[in-house]
C-alpha positions as CSV (number, residue, x, y, z in Angstrom):
1,M,-0.2,0.1,0.0
2,K,2.9,2.5,0.9
3,K,4.5,1.5,-2.4
4,I,1.3,2.1,-4.7
5,M,0.9,5.6,-2.5
6,Y,4.6,7.0,-3.0
7,L,4.7,5.8,-6.5
8,V,1.1,7.8,-7.3
9,G,3.1,10.7,-5.5
10,F,5.7,10.7,-7.6
11,L,4.1,10.3,-10.7
12,G,1.7,13.2,-9.9
13,S,4.5,15.1,-8.6
14,V,6.5,14.5,-11.9
15,S,3.9,15.1,-14.4
16,L,2.9,18.6,-12.3
17,T,6.5,19.7,-12.6
18,V,6.9,18.7,-16.3
19,G,3.6,20.2,-17.1
20,V,4.6,23.8,-15.4
21,I,8.1,23.6,-17.4
22,F,6.3,22.8,-20.7
23,R,3.9,25.6,-19.7
24,L,6.9,27.8,-19.0
25,L,8.4,27.1,-22.1
26,N,5.0,27.4,-24.2
27,F,5.6,23.4,-25.5
28,Q,2.5,21.3,-26.3
29,W,1.0,19.1,-23.9
30,G,2.0,21.4,-20.9
31,Y,-1.6,22.0,-19.5
32,E,-2.8,18.3,-19.8
33,F,0.5,17.3,-17.5
34,F,-0.3,19.9,-15.4
35,L,-4.0,19.2,-15.0
36,I,-3.4,15.3,-14.8
37,G,-0.4,16.0,-12.1
38,F,-2.4,18.5,-10.0
39,I,-5.6,15.6,-10.0
40,I,-3.8,12.5,-9.3
41,L,-2.0,14.4,-6.2
42,L,-5.6,15.9,-5.1
43,L,-7.7,13.1,-6.1
44,I,-5.5,9.9,-5.3
45,F,-2.3,10.8,-3.5
46,I,-4.1,13.0,-0.5
47,P,-6.8,10.5,0.6
48,L,-4.1,7.5,0.3
49,F,-2.0,9.3,2.4
50,A,-4.7,10.7,4.8
51,L,-6.1,7.0,5.0
52,E,-2.8,5.7,5.7
53,K,-2.0,8.1,8.2
54,Y,-5.6,7.3,9.8
55,K,-4.7,3.9,10.1
56,I,-1.6,3.9,12.0
57,S,-2.9,6.9,14.2
58,D,-3.4,6.0,18.0
59,S,-7.1,4.6,18.1
60,T,-8.3,6.2,21.1
61,K,-7.3,9.7,20.1
62,S,-10.3,10.6,17.9
63,I,-9.1,14.3,17.8
64,H,-6.0,13.5,16.2
65,R,-8.1,11.4,13.6
66,L,-10.4,14.1,13.2
67,K,-7.4,16.6,12.4
68,I,-6.5,14.0,9.5
69,V,-10.0,13.9,8.0
70,L,-10.5,17.7,8.3
71,G,-7.0,18.5,6.6
72,G,-7.5,15.9,3.8
73,V,-10.7,17.4,3.1
74,S,-9.7,21.0,3.3
75,A,-6.4,20.1,1.3
76,I,-8.4,18.2,-1.8
77,I,-11.6,21.1,-1.6
78,A,-9.1,24.2,-1.8
79,G,-7.0,22.4,-4.5
80,L,-10.1,21.5,-6.7
81,S,-11.0,25.0,-6.8
82,G,-7.5,25.6,-8.3
83,V,-8.2,22.9,-11.0
84,F,-11.7,24.5,-11.5
85,K,-9.5,27.8,-11.8
86,L,-7.5,26.3,-14.2
87,M,-10.4,24.7,-16.4
88,H,-12.1,28.4,-15.7
89,L,-15.2,26.6,-14.4
90,Q,-17.8,28.0,-12.2
91,G,-18.1,27.7,-8.4
92,T,-14.2,28.4,-7.7
93,I,-14.4,31.1,-5.2
94,E,-16.8,28.9,-3.3
95,L,-14.7,25.8,-3.4
96,L,-11.9,28.3,-2.0
97,I,-13.8,29.7,0.5
98,L,-15.1,26.3,2.1
99,G,-11.6,24.9,2.0
100,A,-10.2,27.8,3.8
101,L,-13.2,27.7,6.2
102,I,-12.4,23.7,6.9
103,F,-8.9,24.5,7.2
104,V,-9.1,27.6,9.9
105,F,-12.1,26.7,12.0
106,G,-11.6,22.8,11.5
107,F,-8.0,21.6,11.3
108,L,-5.9,24.5,12.7
109,P,-7.8,24.6,16.2
110,L,-7.2,20.8,16.5
111,H,-3.8,21.2,15.4
112,F,-2.6,23.6,17.9
113,F,-4.8,22.2,20.9
114,S,-2.8,18.8,20.0
115,M,0.3,20.7,20.1
116,Y,-0.3,22.2,23.1
117,K,-1.5,19.2,24.9
118,K,2.2,17.5,23.5
119,S,4.2,20.7,25.3
120,A,1.9,20.3,28.6
121,I,2.7,16.8,29.0
122,V,6.5,17.4,28.1
123,R,6.7,20.0,30.5
124,S,5.5,17.6,32.9
């Protein structure tokens, strides 16, 4: 599972990078490589990564699991807003705002709360 996840992440990153280089040099297929890499990272790699982190997280800490889910969902939604922007589709602003709200009011408070709890445990 990990090998597949890292292979997908590598292929998505390579495709995204090749797409950026091709777009900068005005080569053919740059837009397609960029879009395919972006979608592979958003719709395959991030969910696989979040699922892997979710499975290895401590089962008694539901806050940590909720943090993983909210972080993955906010990354996917905010990233999809970028794809929508590239494809000139409607709903870009709404997706970006939704992803940012989930990140700001869901992920960040849980993240800083868990960091605070860890620092309090270390000091004791």
